C-alpha positions as CSV (number, residue, x, y, z in Angstrom):
1,M,120.6,-1.9,-36.6
2,A,123.0,-1.1,-33.8
3,D,124.0,2.3,-35.3
4,R,120.5,3.5,-36.1
5,F,120.6,6.3,-33.4
6,L,124.4,6.8,-33.4
7,R,124.3,10.4,-34.5
8,N,122.1,11.5,-31.6
9,K,122.7,8.9,-28.9
10,D,124.2,11.5,-26.6
11,L,121.3,13.9,-27.1
12,I,118.2,11.8,-27.3
13,D,117.7,9.1,-24.6
14,Q,115.8,6.3,-26.3
15,K,114.5,5.1,-23.0
16,N,112.4,8.3,-22.8
17,L,110.7,7.5,-26.2
18,E,108.2,4.8,-25.1
19,E,104.6,5.8,-26.0
20,L,103.0,8.7,-27.8
21,T,99.5,9.7,-28.9
22,I,99.0,11.8,-32.1
23,I,95.5,13.2,-32.7
24,G,94.9,13.9,-36.3
25,A,96.8,12.2,-39.2
26,G,96.5,14.9,-41.8
27,G,99.2,17.2,-43.0
28,V,100.8,18.0,-39.7
29,G,99.9,14.6,-38.2
30,S,101.5,12.7,-41.1
31,A,104.8,14.6,-40.6
32,L,104.6,14.1,-36.8
33,I,104.0,10.3,-37.1
34,L,106.9,9.8,-39.5
35,S,109.3,12.0,-37.6
36,A,108.4,10.5,-34.2
37,A,108.9,7.0,-35.6
38,I,112.3,7.9,-37.1
39,M,113.2,9.6,-33.9
40,G,112.7,6.3,-32.1
41,F,109.3,6.2,-30.4
42,K,108.3,2.6,-29.7
43,K,104.6,2.9,-29.9
44,I,102.4,5.6,-31.4
45,H,98.6,5.8,-31.0
46,V,97.2,7.5,-34.1
47,W,93.7,8.9,-33.9
48,D,91.8,9.9,-37.1
49,F,88.5,9.0,-38.8
50,D,89.3,10.3,-42.3
51,V,90.4,8.6,-45.5
52,L,93.1,9.7,-47.8
53,E,91.8,11.7,-50.8
54,E,93.5,13.1,-53.9
55,H,93.5,16.6,-52.6
56,N,95.5,15.4,-49.5
57,L,98.5,14.3,-51.6
58,S,100.0,17.8,-51.8
59,T,99.7,18.4,-48.1
60,T,100.6,15.0,-46.5
61,M,103.5,12.5,-46.5
62,Y,101.4,9.6,-47.7
63,P,101.9,7.7,-51.0
64,S,99.1,7.8,-53.6
65,S,98.8,4.1,-53.5
66,Y,96.8,4.5,-50.3
67,L,94.1,6.7,-51.8
68,G,90.7,5.7,-50.4
69,E,92.3,4.0,-47.4
70,S,92.1,5.3,-43.9
71,K,94.8,7.8,-43.0
72,T,95.7,5.6,-40.0
73,E,96.3,2.7,-42.3
74,A,98.4,5.0,-44.6
75,A,100.4,6.1,-41.6
76,K,101.2,2.5,-40.6
77,A,102.3,1.7,-44.1
78,M,104.5,4.8,-44.3
79,V,106.3,4.0,-41.0
80,K,106.8,0.4,-42.2
81,Y,108.2,1.7,-45.5
82,F,110.8,3.7,-43.7
83,G,112.0,0.7,-41.8
84,C,111.0,1.9,-38.3
85,D,110.3,-0.6,-35.6
86,T,107.5,1.6,-34.2
87,Q,104.2,0.0,-33.4
88,I,101.3,2.0,-34.9
89,I,98.0,1.6,-33.1
90,E,95.1,2.8,-35.1
91,H,92.0,4.6,-33.6
92,D,89.3,5.7,-36.0
93,R,87.0,7.6,-33.6
94,F,87.6,10.7,-31.6
95,G,84.8,10.1,-29.2
96,Y,86.2,7.3,-27.1
97,M,89.4,8.7,-25.6
98,D,88.9,7.2,-22.1
99,S,92.7,7.2,-21.6
100,L,95.4,9.0,-23.5
101,T,99.1,8.4,-23.1
102,P,101.1,10.8,-20.9
103,C,102.7,12.3,-24.0
104,T,100.0,13.6,-26.4
105,M,100.3,15.7,-29.5
106,M,97.4,17.0,-31.6
107,A,96.7,18.7,-34.9
108,P,93.0,18.1,-35.6
109,D,90.7,20.1,-37.9
110,N,88.7,22.0,-35.3
111,M,88.9,23.5,-31.8
112,E,86.2,21.4,-30.3
113,V,88.2,18.2,-30.8
114,R,91.2,20.0,-29.3
115,K,89.2,20.8,-26.2
116,M,87.9,17.2,-25.9
117,V,91.5,15.9,-26.2
118,Y,92.7,18.3,-23.5
119,M,89.9,17.4,-21.1
120,N,90.8,13.7,-21.5
121,W,94.5,14.4,-21.2
122,I,94.2,16.2,-17.8
123,R,92.6,13.0,-16.5
124,T,95.5,10.9,-17.7
125,P,97.5,9.2,-14.9
126,N,101.1,10.5,-14.8
127,R,100.5,12.9,-17.6
128,K,103.7,14.6,-18.8
129,V,103.1,16.9,-21.8
130,L,100.5,18.0,-24.3
131,V,101.4,19.8,-27.5
132,D,98.8,21.4,-29.7
133,G,99.8,22.6,-33.1
134,R,97.6,25.0,-35.1
135,M,98.5,26.2,-38.6
136,G,97.5,28.3,-41.5
137,A,99.0,28.2,-44.9
138,L,101.9,30.5,-43.9
139,S,101.7,30.7,-40.1
140,M,101.6,28.5,-37.0
141,D,101.3,28.5,-33.3
142,I,102.2,25.8,-30.8
143,H,100.8,25.5,-27.3
144,T,102.6,23.3,-24.8
145,V,101.5,22.4,-21.3
146,D,102.9,19.9,-18.7
147,A,101.5,18.4,-15.6
148,L,102.6,21.4,-13.4
149,H,102.1,24.3,-15.8
150,D,98.9,24.4,-17.7
151,S,97.1,27.5,-19.1
152,Y,95.7,25.7,-22.1
153,M,92.1,26.9,-21.8
154,S,93.2,30.5,-21.7
155,N,94.3,30.0,-25.3
156,W,91.3,28.1,-26.5
157,K,88.3,29.6,-28.4
158,P,85.4,27.9,-30.3
159,S,85.7,27.3,-34.0
160,R,82.9,29.8,-34.7
161,D,85.1,32.6,-33.4
162,I,87.9,31.8,-35.8
163,P,87.7,33.3,-39.3
164,D,87.7,30.5,-41.9
165,L,89.9,30.6,-45.0
166,P,89.0,29.3,-48.4
167,C,89.7,25.6,-48.7
168,T,92.2,26.4,-51.4
169,A,94.3,28.6,-49.1
170,K,94.5,26.7,-45.8
171,H,97.5,24.4,-46.1
172,T,101.1,24.1,-47.4
173,I,103.3,21.1,-47.0
174,F,106.3,23.2,-45.9
175,T,104.4,24.9,-43.1
176,A,103.1,21.5,-42.0
177,N,106.6,20.0,-41.9
178,I,108.0,23.0,-40.0
179,I,105.3,23.0,-37.3
180,A,105.6,19.2,-36.9
181,G,109.4,19.5,-36.3
182,I,108.9,22.2,-33.7
183,M,106.2,20.2,-31.9
184,L,108.4,17.2,-31.7
185,S,111.2,19.3,-30.3
186,Q,108.8,20.4,-27.6
187,I,108.2,16.8,-26.7
188,F,112.0,16.2,-26.7
189,N,112.6,19.1,-24.4
190,V,110.0,18.1,-21.8
191,L,111.0,14.5,-21.8
192,H,114.7,15.4,-21.3
193,Q,113.9,18.1,-18.7
194,R,115.1,20.9,-20.9
195,S,113.8,24.5,-21.2
196,Y,110.9,24.8,-23.7
197,Y,108.6,27.5,-24.9
198,S,105.0,27.2,-23.6
199,Y,103.8,29.3,-26.5
200,I,105.3,29.8,-30.0
201,W,103.9,31.8,-32.8
202,K,105.7,31.9,-36.2
203,S,105.0,33.4,-39.6
204,L,106.7,32.4,-42.8
205,A,105.6,35.7,-44.3
206,P,107.4,38.7,-42.8
207,Y,104.4,40.9,-43.0
208,M,102.0,38.6,-41.2
209,T,101.2,39.5,-37.6
210,K,97.7,38.2,-37.2
211,E,96.5,35.2,-35.3
212,Y,92.9,34.0,-35.9
213,G,92.2,37.2,-37.7
214,K,93.4,39.5,-34.9
215,I,96.7,41.1,-34.1
216,N,98.8,38.6,-32.1
217,P,98.6,40.0,-28.6
218,L,102.2,38.9,-27.8
219,I,103.7,40.8,-30.8
220,K,104.5,44.5,-30.3
221,E,103.7,46.8,-33.1
222,N,107.3,48.0,-33.4
223,N,108.5,44.4,-33.5
224,S,105.9,42.8,-35.7
225,D,108.3,41.0,-37.9
226,K,109.8,39.0,-35.1
227,E,108.5,35.7,-33.7
228,T,107.2,35.8,-30.2
229,E,107.6,33.0,-27.7
230,T,106.8,32.5,-24.0
231,Q,109.5,30.5,-22.3
232,T,109.1,27.8,-19.7
233,S,112.0,26.0,-18.1
234,V,111.9,22.5,-16.5
235,S,114.4,22.3,-13.6
236,E,116.5,19.2,-13.9
237,S,116.9,19.0,-10.1
238,E,113.3,19.6,-9.0
239,S,111.4,18.6,-12.2
240,S,109.3,21.7,-11.8
241,S,108.5,24.5,-14.3
242,I,109.7,28.1,-14.0
243,V,107.8,30.5,-16.3
244,W,109.5,33.6,-17.5
245,S,107.8,36.7,-18.9
246,S,107.1,37.0,-22.6
247,K,109.9,38.0,-24.7
248,S,110.7,38.4,-28.4
249,R,113.9,37.1,-29.9
């Protein structure tokens, strides 16, 4: 398919899209896997130990024909169905991440797995970018670090310190798809040495200003209906990051 990437060939350099790791193949992960494959990544490592259950069908991209199968297997079938040439490499255990790829994205179910992924990623040779997507049913925040600018642990807290929502009010397919798209754009920006936001918080409900049960510290009271983002820029000439102060837009 010579024209597969015709519509973005002057924007996305396919040579940059070699290998990617995605931790968690649930709602956000399923959208990440499919979008990254369609975008053109050649190889995607998918880490998840769960199986596809009926209650997952309203919050993931997977077909019902894979009920009872592993989510990693469902992800491989989904990518194949869309005719992508991407190689999906399945991993069904979180505990053996001896080496992650330089580009890693994660959307697991708890903060402890996130910390474990991060601690493994910082030991990865030639690491480039780590993107962590966290979501509620109507809100999301994305944390991005690169090899030179990394404040990840300052934004981490244990799961016990995060108020838990009822299982029937945790997830929506539209929020999962939106956060997946933003996360993938973060990878695109870093790989193409473009400016990117190191922290993004968004709400799909205008009244919502809380993060993990507390007022978002980056949102001013008189500007609570605006999204708040911290901007980082990657210099094309020096390949180094320049961090600007927080701002609302």
